[in-house]
N, C-alpha and C positions, 0 to 999 in steps of 0.2 A: 545571071551566068548559071550551068549547069552545076550539080555539086560534084558530078561525076567530072569535069574538067579541071577542078581544084586541087591542087597537093594537098596530101593529109598536112594536117595540124597535129603540133603533141600535146596534152594535157600530161603538165607534170614537167618530165624531160625528158623524151624519147620514145614514148609509147606511142603507136599511132593510134587517132581517135578518129570523128568523123571529123569533116570540116569546120572551120567555124562558121563558113554563110550554110550550111545544112544546120549545125545546131540552134544558131541563128532562129533561122526559119520554124524548125519545130518548138523552141522552148518558147511558153508565154510568162510572159514578166508576170503577169497575175497568177496564175499555178505555180510558178516556182516562188513565188513569195507570201502563199495564203496558209504556208506554216506556220508565218511570224504572226497570224491572227491566234491561233492556239499557244505560241511561248505569250504574248502580251496578255492572254488572258490569266497568264499564271502569273507573271509580275504585276499585272494590275492587283489580284487580288492580293498578292506579298503587299504592294504598297500601301493600300486601303483598310488590310486590314490584319496585317502583321503587328504591328506594333500595337495598335489595341488591344487584340488579341494577349500579346505579352504581360502589356498593362494586368488585365484581368485576371492573368495567373499568377500576378504578383512581382511585375518587374519594377526596376523605376531607371528614370529617364538616363542614367548613366549606364545601366544594366543593357537596356534597352540598345543603347548605341552598342554599344561591343558583340553582342549577341548579331547585328545587322554586319558587323564584319564577315562573316559568313561567305557574303557574295564578293565583294573583296576580293578575299584571302583566296576562295577556290577559281575567283578567273586568273588570277597571278600563276597559280599552281596547276590549272589544269588546260585551259586554252593553248597557251603554246604547244604542249605536247601532246594534245589532241590536234593541233594544226599540222605538227609533223606525220603524225598516223597519218591523217586524211590524205596529205600531200604521199605517203608515200603507199599507201592502201588499195587493194587491187581486190574486187570481187566481181561475181556477175551483177550484183547490187550498181556496182560504182566504188567513186575514192569517198563520196559523201554523206551519198544515204545511211547507210550502215548506222553512222554515227549518230544521223537522225532518227532513225528508228529504235533504238536503246535509250538514247536520250528523251524520248515524247513518254518511254514506256515508265523509265524511272521518274520525270515528273508526275507522272497522272496518280502513280503510285506513291508520292509524295504529300500531293494535294487529296487524294481519300483520306490518307493519316491523319494532316494537317490537324484540323477541327478537333479529332480525339484525342488531342494529345492529353488533356485531364483524365480520360479515362483509360487510357494507356499506362499513363506514371500511375495511378492506383492499383489497377492490376496487377503492375511488375511491383511493385511495394508489398502489395499484398500474397502475391503468387511466393516471391524471395521470402518474405518476411522478413525486410530492411526496415530498421528504424530510421528515419530521417530528418535531417533540423531544415529542408530547404524544401521549396516546390516541385516535388519530381514532375508535375506536368509541363511547369514551364523548364525543367530542363529537355525533357522529351522534344518536345518545340522547337528549342532551339537547335535542335541535334539533325529533327527534321528541317530546317531551314537549310544547316548546312546541307543535307543530302540535295534540297531543291534547289540548292542555288551552283551545287557544282554538277547536278543533271542539266538544267539551263545551259552552264557553260561548256558543258560536253557539245549540245546540240550549236550553238550561236557560232563559234566559231569555224567547225565545218559548213555551217550553212551561208554565210555570208562570203564565204568562199564560194560558193558553187556558182554567185554570179559569173565572177572571169570565167569560170569552167564553161559554161553554154551560153556567155554574149560574149559579140564583138566589144572593143573599147566603146564605140560610141555609142552604143545600148545598155550599158553598165548605170549610167547616171539614171538613166530611166526607170531600171529595174531596182536601184538603191529607193529611189523616191515611189516606185510601185511599194516594196519594204513597207517604209514611211506612211503609206497609207494604211498596208493592212494592218500596221501594229497601232494607230488612231482607230483603228476599226474595231479590233480585239481591245483595246481599251475601252472605247466607248460602250462595246456592250458589256462587258465586266462591269465597270463603276456605274452604269444606269440600271443594272440588273441588281446590283449591291444598294441600290438606293431606293431602289422599288418594292425591294421584298426583305424579311424577315428572315435569320435564319443563318446561321453561320456556315452549318456543315451542305446545303443543301447548294451554297455559294461555290465551295473548293470540290465538290462532286462535278456541280458544270463546269466547271476547268477542267477536270481532268476528262470529260470529255471532248472536252475543245481542242485541247494538245492533241488527244489521239486524232480525234476526224480531221481537223488543219493541218497536222504532218502528215498524214496520211495518202493525203491531197497532193502533197507538194512530191512529197516520198514516190508514189505511183504513178506519176502523172509526168515528171523531168526527166528529159532524154538525156542521163546519163551512156555515155558509152560503155560498153561492160569491157572486161580487158581477158584473155585467153592465157591459159597459163605460158603457152611461147612466149608471147609480150610480158610477162612478170618477171620469165627468166632474162630475155633479154634488157628489161629496166633493169634490173638488178647486176647484171655482168656490165652493160656498158657503160649507165648512169650514173649508178654509185658504188662503183669498185672498192673503193674503202670505206664504207659506211655499215658494213657486217658487225652484229654484235651491239652491245649496251655504249661504247665508248661511241662507235660510229653513230649510233641515235641521236646524241647528244651533241656531234660534231656539226651533226646536217640540221639539229636545231639550232644552235647557237651559230651557225654557220650562215643562218638565212638572217640575223639580227646587224646589220651593217647597217646604219642608219647616217644618210646625208646630213648636213646643219641644216639645210631645207626641212627635212622631213623630223628634225628633233623637233623643230618649229612648230610644224603642225602639231606634233604628238603631244606636244608640252602644253599647246594651247586648247586642245582637246580636252586634257585633265583637269584643266581651269574649270571647264565646263562640268564635267563630271564630278570635279568636287561639291559645287554649288547645287547640282540634279539631288546628290545625295544627302545632302542637309534638308532638300524637298521633302525626297522619300521616306526619309527615314521619322521626319518630324511634323509633317505635315498632318496628317492622321490622328494624332495627339494633340495638335495645338489647337484645332478647329474644336472639339469638344470643352479644353481645357481651361483656352483661353478664351476664343471667341464666343463657346457657348456658357462660358463660368461653370462648367459642370466638374463638380470634386471627387466624386466617385464612380470609377472605373464600372461599378455595377448597376448605373442609374439608368433611365429612360434619358433622361437628356443628355448621359456621355453617348448613348448611344445617336439619338439624336444629330449627334457634335459628328460622329465617325461618319453617318448615312450622309451630310453635308459634303465633308473632306469626300468622299465618294463622289458629288457630284461636281464638287472643283474638281479632282480628274478627270472627269467625264469631260467638262468642259476643257479641259485643256487638251486632252486628246480628239475632243470633237473641232476646236481649232487647228490641232494636225493636221486631222484629214482631212479637211476644208481645205487645208493651206498645199499639201503633198503635193497635188496634179500640178498646181502652179510652178511647183520647185524648180521642174526640167527647164522651161521655157523662161522663169526669169534668169537663171545660171547663165541661159544662152543669149540672152539681152545683155546681161549686166555684168555676169561674171562670177562664177560659183565665190569669191572670197569676200566679194561686196554683199551680193544676196546675205550668205552666214554671218557677216560683221554685222548688218542690220538688224538681224534677228536677235544675234545676240544681245546687242545694248537693249531691246526691247526686255529681254528675258531679266537682263542684270538689275533693270532698274523696277521690272514690276515687281521682282523677287525681294527685294532690299524693300520696298516698300511691305511687305507683306509684316515687317516687324510694326508696324504701327496703326496696321489695319483691323478694324474690328468686325466694320459692318458687313453681314455674310453674303449680301451682293458683290461687294466691292472687292470679295476675297474671290469671287468667279473672274469677276474683271481681271483681277491680277493674273489667276491662273491662264485666262485667254490668252493674254499678252505674252504668258510663258511659253503657250503652246505652240505658238511662232517659233521659238529657238529651239522648242524640241525636237519641229519636224525636219529643221535642216541639221540640225546635232546627229539626227538618225538618219540622213544620208548624206550630203555635199559632204563633210570630211571624207566617209569613205570612197567617196568617188574622185577627191582630190587624190586621195590617198592611191587608188587603184592605178593612177596615169605614173606610177613610181612601182610599180611590183614588178618583180623580175621575173620570167613565164618559167611554172614549177617551183616558184615558194609564196603562191597566194596564200595557202593554208598558213606557214608560218609567219609572214609578217602580217595576216589578218589578227593572229593570237598575239604577235607582240604589240601592235596596237592597241589589242585587248587589255595590256599591262597598263596601258596607258589612261583607261577608264579604271580598272580594280584599284592602281595605287593608291590615287586622290579618293576614291573609294575608302578602302583601308582607313588613310591618313583621319578621313572626316568620322569612321567610326571609333577609332581609339582616343579622338582630339573632342571633338565639339559636344559630344554628351557628358563628358567628366569636365568640357570648360561650361557648361551651361547649369551644372548642381555646384559647382565651386563658387560659380561667380553670383548664386540664388536667383540667377534671369530666368525668364522663362521660354519656352521653344522658340518662339520668333527670332532669339539671337542666332538661331541657325540661320534665318535664311537673310540676315542683315550679313553673316559673315560669307555665306555662300554666293549671295549677289557682288557683294566685294570682289571675291575671284574670281566671276566671271565677268569683271568688267576687266581685270586686269590681262585676263587671258583674250579677250577679246582685240587689247593695244597689243597682245604680242602676235598674234593673227596677222596682223599688217607687215608682219616683214617676212609673212611666208611667201616666197615665187613659184608660179607653178608656170611652166610653159604653156600650158593653152591662156591662162589667162593674159600670158603677153601677146600672145598671139590676137587674141580675141580685143585686147585695148589698142593694136595697132590697127585691127579691120576696123575700128570704129573711128580712129582718128583719119 
């Protein structure tokens, strides 16, 4: 079909843009998704290196857990607001890409400064002449973690909303699956590099380069249609006549938060999954050196060997994610999205609970591989399920709202699980037992979700 003969579509609510068919032909799922390789490189450094870095700077398990609250707090505060801003933003660069550009630059700066936290803290105290009774380097690292997480959240919401902007509904599952694949690739690269080389500074510097290069490819190759000043005025006058000013902004933001009972089921089930994943992300990198390897001193060579093995475990998790991701779309078409996601979530829950008793390094890798299957579908299938229920023009808002159901359980995990471990005197493996149990419950809840496409699929097979 000729693009010239197709009626104009709208991106947002009322601004003429390129026809959806034309956007689909021009946009490449791989090039749109490649920026997530850089984002995940940054996440991988956080997962594999942040908790050990905090312990080396003097943190305790309960404090490490609280510091990790940076991610969910910034996710709750930043993504819904950024989602609205990106829905309404108009510039020659497009709606979403300016946020990707600014966010990636801030991520790179945070990564460059992070391994220098101790030196920055010492320089600040000597320059100002402060006499402090707490590790200043630990405070600097905690603050940088907040900046890093806020920057990632500034980027991720508009990034995921870019998919329904440039792809038709039938292509969105493939695009999200491709994102899952590039996420796995970025993680594998980061964790394998962390496994084979020494030097935290080099790791974080490579992460800064990765985010700038990968996100730059997505930003400058994705065909977002630019808006003219006239189109912007028409949008403001006709589409949002009552949304001027601060009050209108928040009305528009919260006006997008009207979830049906069915959407609530999906969001709550996704929340349970992310509670369990946060338990893994916060504690696995210190569980392996302290419990599996038996290292007592965070400054010892044995502890560093354990951190490296934890990085290898995360590499296996993401390697399975990378290998499994290309099959997700086909499996979902054959068996249905809910069935596929249910199966992988059960594998993830059982494998995570097994970590409570596993000590053998090889068995740790096996468990992480099983978790990787659930990780792959968690990164793609729920978003594809949600995209079938997003009103046109509310993509950024709804993706931001969906992120609240990712961030809120992460906040609960950060505030509760570390103190529970400290108060009970148990080791960090308790976090995996709790997290796996919650994932199991969320998988049961997912069975109450009804998707029209799933129902149609079932009818066809019958």
